[in-house]
LUMTORTI-901721 format. One line per 8 residues: for each residue x, y, z of C-alpha. Coordinates in nm, 4 decimals, padded with zeros to 6 digits, m for minus. Example, Ala and Ser with C-alpha at 12.3 -4.5 7.8 and 13.67 -1.06 7.14 Angstrom:
# residues 2
01.2300,m00.4500,00.7800 | 01.3670,m00.1060,00.7140
END
This chain:
# residues 388
m00.5474,m00.2400,00.7674 | m00.7510,m00.5500,00.6750 | m00.7660,m00.6894,00.3227 | m00.5680,m00.5794,00.0210 | m00.5874,m00.2883,m00.2215 | m00.4679,m00.3702,m00.5728 | m00.3871,m00.0983,m00.8287 | m00.3661,m00.1447,m01.2044
m00.2582,00.1208,m01.4552 | m00.2245,m00.0023,m01.8131 | m00.0181,m00.3218,m01.7903 | 00.1389,m00.2318,m01.4543 | 00.0146,m00.3478,m01.1151 | 00.1035,m00.2675,m00.7542 | m00.0389,m00.3412,m00.4111 | m00.1117,m00.0917,m00.1375
m00.0534,m00.2510,00.2024 | 00.0817,m00.1814,00.5498 | 00.4285,m00.2776,00.4228 | 00.3934,m00.0537,00.1128 | 00.1646,00.2301,00.2274 | 00.2847,00.4820,m00.0318 | 00.2991,00.4401,m00.4106 | 00.4158,00.6921,m00.6706
00.2638,00.6744,m01.0200 | 00.4240,00.8105,m01.3375 | 00.6521,00.7499,m01.6375 | 00.9893,00.7624,m01.4608 | 01.0934,00.4031,m01.3922 | 01.3698,00.5168,m01.1570 | 01.1549,00.7121,m00.9120 | 00.7991,00.5701,m00.9189
00.6386,00.2424,m00.8124 | 00.3648,00.2048,m01.0753 | 00.4933,00.2869,m01.4235 | 00.3206,00.3543,m01.7541 | 00.4853,00.4792,m02.0763 | 00.1729,00.6724,m02.1801 | 00.2815,01.0251,m02.2857 | m00.0209,01.1849,m02.1168
00.1240,01.0798,m01.7785 | 00.3931,01.2952,m01.6184 | 00.7224,01.1516,m01.4982 | 00.6059,01.1737,m01.1376 | 00.2340,01.2195,m01.1807 | 00.0487,01.1367,m00.8566 | 00.0666,00.9312,m00.5400 | m00.1673,00.6881,m00.3670
m00.1193,00.6251,00.0034 | m00.2755,00.4744,00.3150 | m00.3768,00.6814,00.6128 | m00.5684,00.5384,00.9086 | m00.6559,00.2327,00.6983 | m00.8090,00.4302,00.4077 | m00.6640,00.4975,00.0627 | m00.6074,00.8482,m00.0713
m00.4793,00.9976,m00.3972 | m00.3196,01.3348,m00.4673 | m00.1689,01.4983,m00.7745 | 00.1991,01.5960,m00.7887 | 00.1708,01.8896,m01.0256 | 00.1152,01.6841,m01.3434 | 00.0471,01.8380,m01.6839 | m00.2752,01.6506,m01.7659
m00.3939,01.6153,m01.4098 | m00.5397,01.3400,m01.1940 | m00.9178,01.3123,m01.2070 | m01.1768,01.1484,m00.9804 | m01.5321,01.1387,m01.1184 | m01.4479,01.4214,m01.3588 | m01.3062,01.6519,m01.0892 | m00.9369,01.7451,m01.0867
m00.7342,01.6331,m00.7838 | m00.4982,01.8905,m00.6360 | m00.2137,01.8407,m00.3900 | m00.4839,01.7980,m00.1238 | m00.5579,01.4235,m00.0858 | m00.8898,01.2794,m00.2045 | m01.0287,00.9609,m00.0464 | m01.0697,00.6601,m00.2776
m01.3702,00.4292,m00.2666 | m01.5371,00.1688,m00.4921 | m01.7497,00.3003,m00.7754 | m01.5364,00.6044,m00.8565 | m01.3869,00.6600,m01.2013 | m01.0213,00.7627,m01.1845 | m00.7944,00.8841,m01.4641 | m00.4211,00.9480,m01.4423
m00.3749,01.1677,m01.7452 | m00.5589,00.9754,m02.0194 | m00.5095,00.6374,m01.8488 | m00.7800,00.4820,m01.6265 | m00.6652,00.3655,m01.2829 | m00.8275,00.0512,m01.1443 | m00.8382,00.0179,m00.7670 | m00.9716,m00.3057,m00.6176
m01.0530,m00.3736,m00.2505 | m01.0697,m00.7371,m00.1345 | m01.0703,m00.9332,00.1891 | m01.1575,m00.6434,00.4183 | m01.4521,m00.4369,00.5349 | m01.4501,m00.2409,00.2076 | m01.5218,m00.4473,m00.1049 | m01.5429,m00.3597,m00.4735
m01.3490,m00.1679,m00.7357 | m01.3357,00.1589,m00.9239 | m01.5043,00.1850,m01.2632 | m01.2986,00.1278,m01.5780 | m01.3908,00.2846,m01.9094 | m01.2777,00.4961,m02.2030 | m01.1792,00.8574,m02.1438 | m01.4974,01.0682,m02.1793
m01.4823,01.3356,m02.4473 | m01.5810,01.6066,m02.2014 | m01.2975,01.5088,m01.9673 | m01.0468,01.5158,m02.2538 | m01.1736,01.8647,m02.3355 | m01.1157,01.9736,m01.9737 | m00.7591,01.8393,m01.9864 | m00.6872,02.0225,m02.3121
m00.8355,02.3425,m02.1691 | m00.6166,02.3083,m01.8603 | m00.3024,02.2611,m02.0714 | m00.3948,02.5585,m02.2888 | m00.4321,02.7805,m01.9817 | m00.0943,02.6627,m01.8514 | 00.0645,02.7369,m02.1881 | m00.0684,03.0931,m02.1796
00.0563,03.1413,m01.8234 | 00.4068,03.0082,m01.8750 | 00.4769,03.0827,m02.2418 | 00.5958,03.3749,m02.4497 | 00.3672,03.5021,m02.7292 | 00.5435,03.2628,m02.9692 | 00.4322,02.9672,m02.7505 | 00.7940,02.8798,m02.6682
00.9044,02.8413,m02.3058 | 00.9720,03.1755,m02.1455 | 01.3292,03.2799,m02.0791 | 01.4041,03.3140,m01.7115 | 01.4907,03.6592,m01.5962 | 01.6880,03.6048,m01.2767 | 01.5639,03.8690,m01.0372 | 01.7460,04.0602,m00.7677
01.6503,03.8094,m00.4948 | 01.9594,03.7011,m00.3074 | 01.9913,03.3767,m00.1189 | 02.0683,03.3762,00.2545 | 02.4303,03.3693,00.3595 | 02.5961,03.0580,00.5004 | 02.5848,03.2212,00.8433 | 02.2048,03.2491,00.8195
02.1319,02.8998,00.6841 | 02.4425,02.7002,00.7633 | 02.3314,02.3418,00.6880 | 02.3917,02.3108,00.3138 | 02.3896,02.0250,00.0635 | 02.4060,02.0268,m00.3130 | 02.3640,01.7983,m00.6107 | 02.4991,01.8639,m00.9569
02.5629,01.7325,m01.3076 | 02.6549,01.8882,m01.6429 | 02.3220,02.0742,m01.6545 | 02.3412,02.2610,m01.3277 | 02.3810,02.2783,m00.9509 | 02.0979,02.2461,m00.6995 | 02.1670,02.3806,m00.3487 | 01.9396,02.3345,m00.0481
02.0101,02.5424,00.2626 | 01.8482,02.4841,00.6032 | 01.8827,02.6539,00.9440 | 02.0001,02.3234,01.0964 | 01.9707,01.9482,01.0670 | 01.7153,01.8754,01.3435 | 01.3397,01.9408,01.3356 | 01.0332,01.8527,01.5448
00.6826,01.7287,01.4749 | 00.3889,01.9656,01.4208 | 00.6008,02.2516,01.2888 | 00.7072,02.4198,00.9650 | 01.0444,02.3628,00.8046 | 01.1711,02.6817,00.6405 | 01.4488,02.6439,00.3847 | 01.6018,02.7960,00.0749
01.6735,02.6480,m00.2665 | 01.9087,02.7780,m00.5343 | 01.9407,02.6358,m00.8859 | 02.2303,02.7469,m01.1043 | 02.2202,02.6521,m01.4737 | 02.5538,02.5441,m01.6209 | 02.4096,02.4932,m01.9686 | 02.1259,02.6262,m02.1831
01.8169,02.4109,m02.1239 | 01.4430,02.4044,m02.0617 | 01.3343,02.3439,m01.7022 | 00.9901,02.1923,m01.6420 | 00.9733,02.2380,m01.2646 | 01.1655,02.2431,m00.9371 | 01.0231,02.0504,m00.6412 | 01.1128,01.9756,m00.2799
00.9873,01.6779,m00.0742 | 00.9913,01.5939,00.2970 | 01.0483,01.2167,00.3037 | 01.0447,00.9526,00.5774 | 01.2276,00.6278,00.5006 | 01.1448,00.3451,00.7426 | 01.3145,00.0064,00.7314 | 00.9732,m00.1603,00.7578
00.7976,00.0805,00.5229 | 00.8003,00.1626,00.1522 | 01.1445,00.1136,m00.0019 | 01.1569,00.4614,m00.1548 | 01.0055,00.6277,00.1493 | 00.6896,00.8262,00.2144 | 00.6574,01.1885,00.1069 | 00.4832,01.3782,00.3870
00.4804,01.7102,00.2046 | 00.5769,01.8181,m00.1451 | 00.6186,02.1729,m00.2722 | 00.6447,02.2830,m00.6340 | 00.8972,02.5597,m00.5757 | 00.8838,02.6818,m00.9351 | 00.6558,02.5607,m01.2136 | 00.7656,02.5867,m01.5782
00.8483,02.5351,m01.8458 | 01.1051,02.8102,m01.8931 | 01.4356,02.8440,m02.0767 | 01.7548,02.8848,m01.8769 | 02.0723,03.0352,m02.0098 | 02.4132,02.9281,m01.8891 | 02.4819,03.1052,m01.5603 | 02.1183,03.1816,m01.4719
02.0415,03.1510,m01.0987 | 01.6995,03.0686,m00.9528 | 01.6821,03.1475,m00.5778 | 01.3603,03.0390,m00.4001 | 01.2535,03.0049,m00.0356 | 01.0285,02.7105,00.0522 | 00.8244,02.5794,00.3452 | 00.7399,02.2175,00.4276
00.4780,02.1138,00.6828 | 00.5919,01.8565,00.9384 | 00.2882,01.6559,01.0562 | 00.1900,01.5987,01.4170 | 00.2632,01.2250,01.4500 | 00.6039,01.1915,01.2864 | 00.8333,00.8945,01.3428 | 01.1546,00.9576,01.5352
01.4927,00.9276,01.3648 | 01.6731,00.6120,01.4830 | 01.8410,00.3014,01.3439 | 01.5197,00.2083,01.1570 | 01.4059,00.5537,01.0467 | 01.5774,00.8311,00.8599 | 01.4396,01.1531,00.7167 | 01.5564,01.3630,00.4254
01.4717,01.6623,00.2118 | 01.4755,01.5728,m00.1580 | 01.5228,01.8483,m00.4113 | 01.4534,01.7801,m00.7781 | 01.5025,01.9835,m01.0960 | 01.3068,01.8333,m01.3870 | 01.4940,01.9250,m01.7067 | 01.3353,01.8608,m02.0435
01.5268,01.6122,m02.2629 | 01.8308,01.6058,m02.0356 | 01.9502,01.4582,m01.7085 | 01.7559,01.5834,m01.4073 | 01.9339,01.7210,m01.1016 | 01.8675,01.5762,m00.7564 | 01.9931,01.6326,m00.4039 | 01.9132,01.4447,m00.0818
01.9616,01.6261,00.2485 | 01.9532,01.3968,00.5568 | 01.7846,01.5491,00.8609 | 01.7016,01.4354,01.2138 | 01.3380,01.4248,01.3244 | 01.2274,01.4530,01.6866 | 00.8804,01.4051,01.8363 | 00.8282,01.6413,02.1305
00.5156,01.4576,02.2558 | 00.6850,01.1184,02.2771 | 00.9964,01.2738,02.4284 | 00.7883,01.4429,02.6991 | 00.6253,01.1148,02.8031 | 00.9652,00.9429,02.7961 | 01.1144,01.2071,03.0222 | 00.8189,01.1984,03.2635
00.8621,00.8223,03.3037 | 01.2315,00.8906,03.3590 | 01.1371,01.1284,03.6399 | 00.9628,00.8289,03.8028 | 01.2965,00.6429,03.7732 | 01.1930,00.4171,03.4862 | 01.4750,00.3909,03.2340 | 01.3948,00.3612,02.8643
01.5310,00.0436,02.7069 | 01.3612,00.0511,02.3707 | 01.1507,00.3082,02.1834 | 01.0225,00.2395,01.8330 | 00.7833,00.4049,01.5914 | 00.5741,00.2446,01.3215 | 00.6171,00.3510,00.9579 | 00.4375,00.6854,00.9081
00.4391,00.7486,01.2824 | 00.0954,00.7479,01.4469 | 00.1990,00.4712,01.6903 | 00.5013,00.4410,01.9216 | 00.6053,00.1610,02.1546 | 00.8543,00.1792,02.4371 | 00.9850,m00.0490,02.7109 | 01.0909,00.1016,03.0429
01.2653,m00.0751,03.3332 | 01.3011,00.0260,03.6973 | 01.6578,00.0360,03.8355 | 01.7938,m00.3184,03.8048 | 01.9011,m00.3295,04.1685 | 01.5463,m00.2385,04.2807 | 01.3367,m00.4325,04.0299 | 01.2658,m00.7274,04.2589
01.1826,m00.5074,04.5544 | 00.9346,m00.2884,04.3635 | 00.7890,m00.5968,04.1925 | 00.8059,m00.4604,03.8362 | 01.0039,m00.6219,03.5554 | 00.9115,m00.3603,03.2944 | 00.6517,m00.1078,03.1862 | 00.5420,m00.1334,02.8237
00.4036,00.1902,02.6831 | 00.2126,00.2301,02.3555 | 00.1250,00.5780,02.2273 | m00.1341,00.6269,01.9512 | m00.2250,00.9560,01.7844 | m00.6014,00.9937,01.7397 | m00.6539,01.3252,01.5613 | m00.6151,01.5965,01.8258
m00.5786,01.3371,02.1040 | m00.3249,01.0798,02.2137 | m00.4185,00.7418,02.3574 | m00.1724,00.5993,02.6106 | m00.1615,00.2261,02.6828 | 00.0270,00.1063,02.9921 | 00.1189,m00.2543,03.0589 | 00.3030,m00.3394,03.3797
00.5103,m00.6577,03.3775 | 00.4431,m00.7336,03.7393 | 00.6624,m01.0068,03.8860 | 00.4751,m01.3376,03.8904 | 00.1507,m01.1964,03.7436 | m00.0296,m01.2466,03.4095 | m00.0734,m00.9717,03.1511 | m00.4545,m00.9763,03.1723
m00.4305,m00.8099,03.5161 | m00.1930,m00.5303,03.4259 | m00.3170,m00.3220,03.1330 | m00.4919,00.0111,03.1158 | m00.5363,00.2960,02.8691 | m00.6501,00.6571,02.8778 | m00.6843,00.9467,02.6327 | m00.5322,01.2920,02.6698
m00.5729,01.5938,02.4440 | m00.2524,01.6877,02.2625 | m00.3024,02.0508,02.3584 | m00.3272,01.9515,02.7246 | m00.0306,01.7147,02.6957 | 00.1904,01.9852,02.5477 | 00.0820,02.2499,02.7992 | 00.1118,02.0284,03.1090
00.4074,02.0764,03.3401 | 00.6352,01.7689,03.3514 | 00.5480,01.6946,03.7158 | 00.1741,01.6940,03.6305 | 00.2224,01.4369,03.3577 | 00.4527,01.2304,03.5803 | 00.1817,01.2301,03.8486 | m00.0782,01.1104,03.5971
00.1450,00.8293,03.4704 | 00.2482,00.7328,03.8230 | m00.1141,00.7119,03.9383 | m00.2009,00.4716,03.6573 | 00.1080,00.2571,03.7253 | 00.0262,00.2411,04.0964 | m00.3323,00.1441,04.0206 | m00.2090,m00.1446,03.8049
00.0323,m00.2513,04.0753 | m00.2614,m00.2849,04.3158 | m00.4407,m00.5361,04.0911 | m00.4235,m00.8971,04.1978
END
């Protein structure tokens, strides 16, 4: 990304950049990046993030909503651009672009009366949906739903405090890109309290990325408020979407499921479940180069995936004879395609003579037999070797 994107909410500021591509906005100083004490803003209200060099915003289930040009933002991201008017609850959000191809800023101004009316109408509808006739939070009636046994979902983690226990159960600890993660959540109240909501996030934490990680998918498992009695149990299944271009778990990247119970006027309950993430597309290319007898030395992914770089060496005892020091491979996801860059470190030659790239459809890549992909990679390597 070129240039900078500066955000200002009230007296708080933050910068969206390649090193900080994901920012959470809200009232909770412990879990968000851009904080405001305004009561119209939820504790974790919305997020702004970079994707393919553009900025997007999405709501995280807030009470007063996130609004762009008078239209409510859902959990589906909305692209940001200069000239828009953005409100986080009642607070205007200023976004400024500078030093890049996109210049300008969003429009600042007082909250329009008609937008305030829409917010109040939205809150009133929520109150009717989730309240008893007396307008107090409804009392949870724990239904007959039973959680899966440990034999069914054996990978289990829990977090707890004096208010309750939050359990997350998964079928295992390893998952792959472009799939759905199916899990189960169980909250047990150990005190009488009012619960605002229960959420689950799929989070990537990269050493070179945002300090608190990037949430790839977030599910509101149960929306409140409701009153819990001591001993009440809330069992809920959940599904999280794993995107196509995920980073691979390694020394620089770790993934986790974060469960969160937002309790009104009391300590919230959290649990972090570490998981391992694989990328079947990158692994297939790695293995096909291995079938050509090139051994992987290094394989790294950028924060938020999308681009992967690997270094492959021929057998050390044969390197001089075959005339190759190393093959550098860069993989870039381009929507439904993948672009493959090959660079052959050819003994005694300059890099300008040894690079090529080609595009392959992901569907074709995944359907191809390993020997077909090895043949394609080998043909490109041999072509580079013939350059003088």
